[in-house]
N, C-alpha and C positions, 0 to 999 in steps of 0.2 A: 252368084258369088256366095261363098260360105259365110254364115253369121252364126257363131256358136255351133250348135248341132243342127241348125236348119240351113236351107238355101233360100236366098232372096234375090230378086231381080235388081240389077243395078240400072236405075233409070234417071235421066236428066230431063230438063226442059228442052223442047226442040228449039232450034236456032231461030225460027220465025217467032216463037213466043218470047224468046229473050230480046230480040230486036224490038218487038212491039211493046214489051214492058218498059224497056229503056226509053223509047220514044214517048210513051204515055207519061212516065214519071218526070221526064225532062219538061214536057209541056206544062204539067202541073206546077213544077218549080218555077218556070218562067211566069206563070200566072201569079205566083206568090211574089215574085220579084217586082212585077209591075202592077201591084194591086191599087185599089182606089180608096183605101181607108182601113181603119182598124177592124171593122166588122167583116169587110171583104177578106182581109188577110187571115183572120181567124177561121173563116169558112173555108178558105183554100188550104190552110194548114190541116184542118180536120179532114178535108177531101184527100189530101196526100196520105195522112195517117191511115184512113180507112182503106185506101187503095192498097197500101203496103200490107195491112192486116188481111185484106181479102186475097191478095196474091199468096201469102203464106198459107192461108186456109185452103185455097183452091189446089195448090201444088203440094200439099203436105204428104200425099201418098208417094211422091217421087222420092227415091232413096237418096239421091245426091243433090237435093234441092238446096241444101245449105251452101254447097260449093257454087252452084249457079247464082244464088242470090248474093253471095259474096262478090262475084264478078260484076253483077249488075250494080251493086252498091258502090263499088270502086269507081265506076264511071259516073253514076248519078251524084255521088258525094262531091265530085269535082265541080259540078254545077252549083252545089250548095256552098262551096267555100269561096265563091265569088265575093269580091269586096262589097258589092251592093247588097248582097244578102246578109253579110255580117252586120252592117249598119242598121238594117231594117228589122230584123227578127231577134227578139230577146226571149230567153226561156223564163217563164214564170209559172208558179203553181207547183203542185206536187203530183207525181205520177202514182196512181193507185195500182196496187198489184193485183186487183181483182181479175182483170183480163188475163194476166200472166198465170195466175193461180188456176184459173178455169181452163185455159187452153194449153199452155206450154208445159205445165207440170203433170200432165196425164201420165199414168203408169201403164 
């Protein structure tokens, strides 16, 4: 497909990778839902965050990855909006933009 004055390949995640990603993320979320303490919960949340970051880095060469990840996020976020998750997990702390500055703002 044309992009400016160049041509680029229009690539997506394969269907098998999408299904595997959804299954993996839902398993991690269920682990967060049924954790056994604050330390266990923090470790599982860190695992979820690192998994999402790893997926973005692994598939970053695919040109339509944003669309694919949006579809995955739609299904996975439904699991996160469960009433049990809302009671258990609270946002605390500050997000540092170091990772975003390093990886997302490349030119």
